[in-house]
N, C-alpha and C positions, 0 to 999 in steps of 0.2 A: 274948299281946296287947301287953302294953306291953314286954317283951323286944325285940320287932320294931319299935317304934316307938323306943325307945332306940338302939336300932344303927343305923334310917335316919339318926335325927338324928346320932349319933356319925362317919356315914361324912365324910369329909377333902371330898371335894365340897362337900355341906351348910354343914358350919362354914364352909370357904373363901368361899362365895357370902355366906352371912350377913355376914362380915365383910366383904366387899366393898363390901356393901349401904350397910353404916353406915360406913365409911369414904369411899364416893362423897356418901354425905348431907353426911357433914361438910364434905368439901373442894367439896362446891355451893355452902355456904355461906359455903367462902372467897373462892371462886371470885368467885360473886355482891355478897362485901362489897368485894372489889378493883376490880370494875368500878363499882358504885355510889359507893363513896366518893373514886376516882380518876381512872377515865377516862369516866364519865358528865360529870362538873362538865368536864371537860378538852374534850370535846366542845361543852360548853357556850361554852366560852371561845373554840373555834374559831368556832362559828355564833352567838356572841351572844346564845343563847334560855337562859344559865342549866343546861344542860343538863335541861331539863325542857320536852318539848313537849305535855304533857297537856292544856294549854289552847288547842290549836288545834284549829279546827273549820272546817268547810264547810257552809253553808246553802245546799241546791240544795232549789228549789221548796215550802220549808221545810221541809224535810226535814235533819237535824245530822248531818251526818256525823264522830264525834270522831277524826280521822285522827290527831293528836297522842298517845295513845295508843298506836294502832298504829305510830309511829315511835317511841317509848319502848323497847316491848318488841321492836322488830325491830334497835336500836341496841344495846341490852344484849346481843339474842343474837349477834349479830353478834361485839362485844364480848369476848360469853365464850368463844366458839368462838374466835377468836384467841389468848386467853389458854391456853388450854387448847392448843392446837398449839403457839405457841413455848413455853409453859412446861412442858409435858407429853410430847406426841406427839415433837415436833422432838427434846428432850434421850435420852429414852428410845431412838426409832429411832437415833441416833449413837452411845450406848452400845450399846446391841443388836448394832450392826453391828461396832465397834472387839472388844468383850469376848467376843463370840460370835459369831463367824466363820464364815462357812457353808463346810461341809464342800464339796469338789468333788464333784460325783457320777461313780460307778465307772462308766466304759463297760462296758455289758452285751450280750452274743448271745442267742439263742436255741438252747439245746442241740438237735442234729437230731434224738436220738431220742424226748426226750419233751417240747420245747419249753417247758421250765422257763428264765428269767430264768438266765444265769449272766454273772460276771465275764470280761470278753471274754482277759485274761489266765489263766484258768482251764484246767487240764490234762484236768479230769474235772469230772462234772457232780455237784453235791452233791446231787441228787435221786436219779438212777437208775443213778449214778457211770459214766456212758460215757464212753471216754475220749475227748475231743472233739481236742484239740489245742489248744495256746496260739496265740494271733494277738498277735506283737508290738504291745505298747503304745508309743508314741512321747510324750516327752515335751515339754509346751509351755514 
């Protein structure tokens, strides 16, 4: 029983996922700290509210609506999303496009005998070995 559990825990995907969760939690703390230390005060300078809207409330028919708390959370979310996009997603997307270019897709056609997809330039089907003749492939 313990051998099965050990084998499960030693699988690469379980360990990778655990590492990803831990790094994600640490990265969340970094981004949250950046947003609260730099971006939220910057918003406060721009709108003149010292970056804290928690005291903003509306009183309608004797009911208090603390919309300032919602504004704080909304602004923190938008700034966090912007930091993640511009500092993580965009650079990784550009690096992936530069260093891992997409391979061009090989033109394929069905084998007339078994309907298996074969490259357009192939003379024989790899599945049934039928002679299919090649179709000239034009370079673009």
